[in-house]
N, C-alpha and C positions, 0 to 999 in steps of 0.2 A: 504493500500500500504506500502511496505517496502522500506525504504530509501537506495539508493545505491550511493556511492561517487565514481566517475570515474576519475582516475588520467590521465591527458592528457596535453601534452605540447602545449603551445600557437602556436608553429609553425606547429602543426599537426591537424588542424581543421577537415580534412577529416576522420581521424581515429575516432574522437569522433562521427561524424555523422554516420559512419559505426557501431559503438558500439550502438548508439541509435536505429538504425534500428534492430539490432539483438535482443534487449530487448523490442521491441515495444509492443509485445503481452503477456508480462509477468508481474506479479504483483510487479513491481518495479517503484519507483520514482527516476529518475536519477538526480544527481547533479554533475556538472562538477567541478573538483578541478584542478586549474592551476598547473601543475607539476613544480617542481624545476628542472631546466636544469643544469646538472652538468657542462656543458661547460661554463656557465655564473657564476658559483660559485667562490667565493674568497677562494681558497683552498691552505693551506700551506702543505709542505711535512710532517710535524708532523701529520696532519690529515690523510694523505694517509697511513702513516706508522703504524697507529693504528691496522691495520689488520695483520701486519707481525707476531706478536707473536703467533697467532692462526692459520693462514692459510698459512704462509710462503711467502707471497707476499703483496705488497701494494694495497690499494684500487685503482680502476679506478674512474675517476671523475663521470662517469655515474652511478656507484654503489652508490656513495654518494648522487647524485641527486635523485635516486630511493628511497633511505632510507628516505631522508627529505621530499619527496613527500608523502610517507606513513604516516609520522609523521603529516604532514599538514592535510591529510584527517582524521586521527584519532582525531585531535584537533577539527575539524569541527563537527565531530560526537559527541564528548563529550559535546560540547557547545549546542547541539540540545536537543530536548525533547524525542528522541527515546531511547528505552532500548536496541534495537538491530539494527545493520545496516551492510550493505555489502560494503566492499571496493574492487573496481575493478581496474585493469589496462586496458588501452584502447585497448589492443589486445584481450580482453575477448569477448566471444560470448556465447549465451545461449544454453544449452542442453535442450532436452525435459523434463529432470528430474527437471528443474527449476520450473515447474508447482507445484511441491511438496513443494516449499519454504514456503508458508504460513502455511502448515501443520507442517513443521519442526520447524518454529518459535513458533507456538502454543505449540508444544510438549515440546520444551526446556523451554518455559515460565512456564509450569506446573511442571517442575522438579527442584529439589534443585540445581543441577549443572548449570542450565541455566543462572543464574545471573552472573556466572564467566567464561563462556566458550568462546572459539574461535573455529570456525569450518572451516576447509579447504574444500571448495567446488569445487576446480579446480584440485586437484591432489590426487588421492586415495592412502591410506596407503598400503605399500607393506609388512610390517612385524611389529610385536609388536603392535597389536591392538586387541580389544575385542568387540564383539557385546554387546549391552546393553540389558539387560533383561527387558521385559515388555513394552518397548517403541519403539521397532524397527518395529512394524507392519506398512507397507506401506512406511516407510521412512528408507533408509539404513544407519543409523547413527551408528558410532562405536567410542569407546574411543581409542585415539591414544597415545601410549607411546613414539613414535618416529614421531613427527609431520612432515607431508609431506612437502618437500621443494618446495614452490611455493607461490608467493604473488599475483597471478592473480585474485583470488576471495576468500576472507575470510569473513565469517559472524562473527561479533564481538559483544560481550556483552559490556555494558558500563564499567563494572568493569575490564574486560580483557584489553580493550583499555587504560583505565587509568593506569593500572599496567605496560603496555608496555611503556607508556610515562614516567612513574616514574622511571623505571629501565633501559630503553634502549633508552633514548633520545639522547645519545652520541654514534654514530656508532663506534663499534669495530669489528663488523661482518657484512656481507651482510644482508640485511633486512630479507630475508626468513630464514637465519640461526638464526637470532635473534628471530624470531617467534618460532623456535624449542627450543631455549634456554629458552624462557618464559614457554613453555610447560613442559620442564624438571623440572623447579623449582616450578611451580604452579600446575602441573598436571591437567591442564584445557583444553587440546587440544582434539579436536574431528575431525572426518572426515566422509566421505561418501564413500561407496563402489561402487557407481555409480555417475559419475561426474554430477554436476549441472552446472558447468562452463567449457567451452572448449576454446582452443586457436583459434583465427581466422585464417583461411587458408591463408598462404602466408604472414602473419604479424608477426613481432617480436617486443618485447618491445623496444620502443625508449628511455624510461626513464632509461634504463639500457644498453646503448651501451658500453660494457665493454672492448672491445679489447681482447687481448690475456691474459686470466686469468690463463692459465695453464703453463705459462713460469716460472718455478721454478728450483732452483738447487735441487740436491738430498736431501741435508740437509733440505731445506725449505719444500720440499714435505712431509717429515716426520712430520712436524708440523700439516699439514692438516690431515694426517692419524691419528695422535694422537688425534686431536679434534673429528674426526669422531668416533674413537674407544671409546672415553669417552662417547659420546652420545649413541652409540649402547650398550655399557655396562650398562649404567644407564637405558636405555629404556628396556633392557632385564631384569634387576633386578626388575624394577617396574612392568613389565608384569607378572613376576612369583610370586612376593611377595606383590604387591600392593603398 
C-alpha cells in the first residue's frame, strides 16, 4: 500500500469522509493531516506582503494556511519510513488511472531519477514536456519542464520533499507556484498525460479560500506577467537544450 496524506480542516469532517470513500478501492493508505486554517493564523502584514514583489498582490490568509498545510504533510512524510508518498487535498477524488499507481511507483523506484522526483498526478502538463524513453509502457509519465500548477495530488520522493522544506519553508509564493519553482531549479518535476487524481464534483479547496486574487493595479499585474515569463522562458530553454 502507498501512503497518502490528506490535508483536511478540522471543521470539515464530511469532506474527509467523502475523500475516503473515493479512494476506498485503490491501493492507498490514507492518513489525515489536520490542515492549518488561515483564519486562525497569527499573520502580520509583513507576511502577507511577501508575495507582492513576485505577483503584485499580497497573500490571502487562506493561501498561507494552504502553504503551511502542505509543509505539515511533507514533514509527516519525511518522518515516516516510506520512500514515496502522495499528498492530497481533501477535494481530490480518484480517477480510474489511479489503479496504475503501484506500477508507477515501481517504475520510478527502478530508475535513477526516482529518488529525487515529484510527480503531479492531478493536472496534466500543457507544454514543455517530454515523454520518457523506455519506461512509458502502460504508464503515461512525462518529464515536465514547466510543472503543472496544482497541489491537489502530488507523488513525492523523500528527497524532493526534503528539498522543498529546505528551500521553500518560508512562503513567498502560493504553494503550487513554489512547486514549479522547485522544478525549475532541481529539474525533478514529472507529470502524467492522463490524470490519476481529479477534483470532486461541486467541491472547492477550503484550505485555500483566497478571495479576490486578481485585484491588481496595472503596474502590479506586470509583476505577475514577469514571473510567468521567467518560468516559461526557462522551461522552454530546458526543453530545447536540457
